[in-house]
C-alpha positions in Angstrom: 23.7 60.2 107.0 24.4 62.7 109.3 23.2 66.7 109.0 26.8 68.0 109.7 28.9 69.6 106.8 32.6 68.1 106.2 35.0 71.2 104.9 37.5 70.4 102.5 40.8 72.2 101.8 42.5 71.1 98.4 46.4 70.8 99.0 48.6 72.9 97.1 50.5 71.1 94.0 49.0 68.7 91.6 48.7 65.4 94.2 48.0 65.6 97.6 50.4 63.7 100.0 47.2 62.3 101.9 43.7 63.3 103.1 43.3 64.4 106.8 40.8 64.5 108.5 40.5 66.7 111.9 38.5 65.8 114.8 37.9 68.3 117.7 37.7 68.1 121.1 35.2 69.3 123.7 34.6 73.4 124.4 36.3 73.9 120.9 35.4 73.2 117.0 37.3 72.4 113.5 38.3 76.2 113.7 41.2 75.4 116.6 43.4 73.7 113.8 43.6 76.2 111.4 47.4 76.7 112.1 48.1 73.7 111.8 46.3 73.1 108.7 48.2 76.3 107.6 51.3 74.6 108.3 50.3 71.6 105.8 49.9 73.1 102.9 50.9 69.6 101.1 47.7 67.9 102.5 44.3 67.8 101.5 42.3 68.5 104.9 39.0 68.0 106.0 37.4 69.3 109.3 33.9 69.5 110.6 32.1 71.2 113.7 30.7 68.1 115.8 27.1 68.1 116.7 26.6 70.1 119.7 29.6 72.5 119.1 30.4 75.8 116.9 28.1 76.0 113.4 26.5 72.4 114.7 25.7 73.6 117.7 21.9 73.6 117.0 22.2 69.8 116.0 21.9 69.3 119.5 24.2 67.1 121.8 25.7 63.6 121.3 26.5 61.1 123.0 30.3 58.9 122.1 28.3 56.5 119.6 26.5 59.5 117.6 29.2 61.0 117.4 31.4 57.8 116.0 28.5 57.6 113.6 28.8 61.1 112.5 32.1 60.4 111.4 31.5 57.7 109.7 29.0 58.9 107.7 31.7 62.2 106.9 34.3 59.8 105.7 35.5 60.6 102.2 35.4 57.3 100.1 39.7 57.1 100.1 41.3 56.0 103.1 42.4 58.7 105.2 44.6 60.1 108.4 42.5 60.6 111.4 43.7 63.4 113.8 41.8 63.6 116.7 42.2 65.8 119.8 41.1 64.5 123.2 37.4 63.6 123.1 38.0 63.8 119.3 40.5 61.3 119.8 38.5 58.9 121.1 35.9 59.4 118.7 38.9 58.6 116.1 40.3 55.2 117.4 36.6 53.9 117.3 35.7 54.7 114.1 39.5 52.9 113.2 37.9 49.9 114.9 34.4 50.2 113.5 35.9 51.0 110.1 39.9 49.7 109.2 39.4 49.8 105.9 38.6 53.6 105.8 41.6 54.8 107.9 45.3 54.7 107.3 46.1 55.9 110.6 44.7 57.6 113.8 46.5 60.0 115.6 44.9 60.9 119.0 46.2 63.6 120.9 45.4 63.0 124.7 41.8 60.8 124.5 39.8 60.2 127.5 39.4 56.8 128.2 38.1 56.1 131.2 37.6 52.4 131.2 41.3 52.0 130.9 43.0 51.1 134.2 45.7 53.9 134.3 42.6 56.7 134.4 41.9 57.9 137.4 38.5 57.1 139.1 37.8 60.2 139.4 40.3 62.5 136.9 41.3 66.4 138.1 38.8 67.8 135.2 36.0 65.5 135.9 36.5 67.1 139.7 36.4 70.7 137.8 32.8 69.9 136.2 31.0 67.7 138.7 32.9 68.4 142.2 31.6 71.8 142.6 27.8 71.7 141.8 28.4 74.3 139.5 26.2 75.5 136.6 26.4 74.2 133.2 28.2 77.4 132.3 30.0 78.0 134.8 31.1 74.0 134.6 32.3 75.0 131.1 34.4 78.7 132.3 36.1 76.5 135.1 37.0 73.6 132.7 38.5 76.4 130.5 40.2 77.9 133.0 41.9 74.8 134.3 42.9 73.8 130.8 44.3 77.0 129.3 44.6 78.7 132.4 43.3 82.0 134.2 45.4 84.4 131.9 45.2 83.2 129.0 40.9 82.6 129.5 40.6 85.9 130.1 42.3 87.4 127.5 40.3 85.4 125.2 37.6 87.8 123.3 34.3 88.2 125.4 32.3 86.3 122.5 34.5 83.4 122.8 33.9 83.7 126.4 30.8 83.5 125.8 30.3 80.5 123.5 32.3 78.6 125.6 30.4 79.6 128.4 27.3 78.5 126.5 28.3 75.2 125.9 28.4 74.1 129.1 25.5 71.3 129.0 27.8 69.4 125.9 30.7 69.5 127.8 29.1 67.8 130.8 27.0 65.3 128.2 30.1 64.1 126.5 32.3 63.9 129.7 29.4 61.9 131.3 29.0 60.2 127.9 32.5 58.3 127.8 32.5 57.0 131.0 28.7 55.7 131.3 29.1 53.9 127.5 32.3 52.3 128.5 34.5 50.9 126.1 34.2 52.0 122.2 37.1 50.2 120.7 39.4 47.5 122.1 42.8 48.9 121.4 44.0 45.4 121.5 42.8 44.6 117.7 43.3 48.3 116.1 44.5 47.6 112.6 45.2 50.9 111.9 48.8 52.3 112.5 47.9 54.4 115.9 50.2 57.2 116.9 49.0 58.4 120.8 50.4 61.6 121.7 50.7 64.1 124.4 52.3 67.0 126.0 55.4 67.2 127.7 53.5 69.2 130.6 50.2 67.8 130.5 48.4 65.7 133.2 50.0 62.9 134.8 47.1 60.3 133.6 46.9 61.5 130.1 50.6 60.9 129.5 50.1 57.6 130.9 47.0 56.4 129.2 48.5 57.7 126.0 51.7 55.9 126.6 50.0 52.6 127.6 47.3 52.7 124.9 50.4 52.9 122.3 51.9 49.2 123.8 48.8 47.7 123.7 47.7 48.7 120.0 49.6 46.1 117.5 50.7 48.7 115.3 50.9 52.1 118.2 53.2 54.6 118.8 54.0 57.2 121.3 55.1 60.4 120.9 55.3 63.6 123.2 55.3 66.8 122.2 57.6 68.6 124.4 56.8 71.7 126.0 52.7 71.4 125.3 49.9 70.7 127.5 46.4 69.9 126.5 45.8 72.5 124.2 48.9 71.5 121.7 47.2 72.3 118.2 46.4 75.7 119.6 50.0 76.5 121.5 52.2 74.6 119.4 51.0 74.2 115.9 54.4 73.7 114.6 55.5 70.6 116.2 51.8 69.3 115.8 52.1 69.5 112.4 55.7 68.1 112.0 53.5 65.1 114.0 51.2 64.5 111.6 53.8 64.7 108.8 55.9 62.4 109.7 52.5 60.4 110.7 52.4 60.5 107.2 55.3 59.5 106.0 55.3 56.6 107.8 52.0 55.3 106.3 53.6 56.1 102.7 56.2 53.9 103.8 54.2 50.7 104.8 
């Protein structure tokens, strides 16, 4: 059981094309998929704020294992397509291995997988967060600036910037957890259809790891979102939605 709340939006029309469950990354919450959701009216959609983030901040900070357990408990009875961004992608892939009968497919956008050989010993954003001796709040801001760029960070409303800074402890815990716990799934034994994705303008190791993961998964595919960096679900919602729609079509044809 979990205290987290799964929010569900019914599809427009009498029949849903598929049930999608959206899993957000670090320094984020479920609301960031809003524009992607708006572009997919024919789908039943579910989303939630993971523990430590958004409206679930009061539930405390969780490890990778905690987040996998949370998502497993939240899964609806019917099989779904899991859509995970960043750390959410790692969670989705782990759940797909643990409960393959509940998952038609996984779309994992740039999941952090530091146990794979193509991940750097110290990735650039790990250096940002851990390398300068910053406080948790300053580390969160530094990470947001690295992901979004200074100009976009400074255009965010003050309340959003304050919220992101307050999430520094959760960010640090998740980045440490995914490295310390080690492999949470074996890509060579994943049963569902796996789509790994990266932006054409993303960091090289994010693209490389996503490409190699698709090669390792028995039913793996790789998709590049042209013009996007790490936050494609926010900056390129139409392209992100089109990717989801194509994966759902592949699920229907199998």
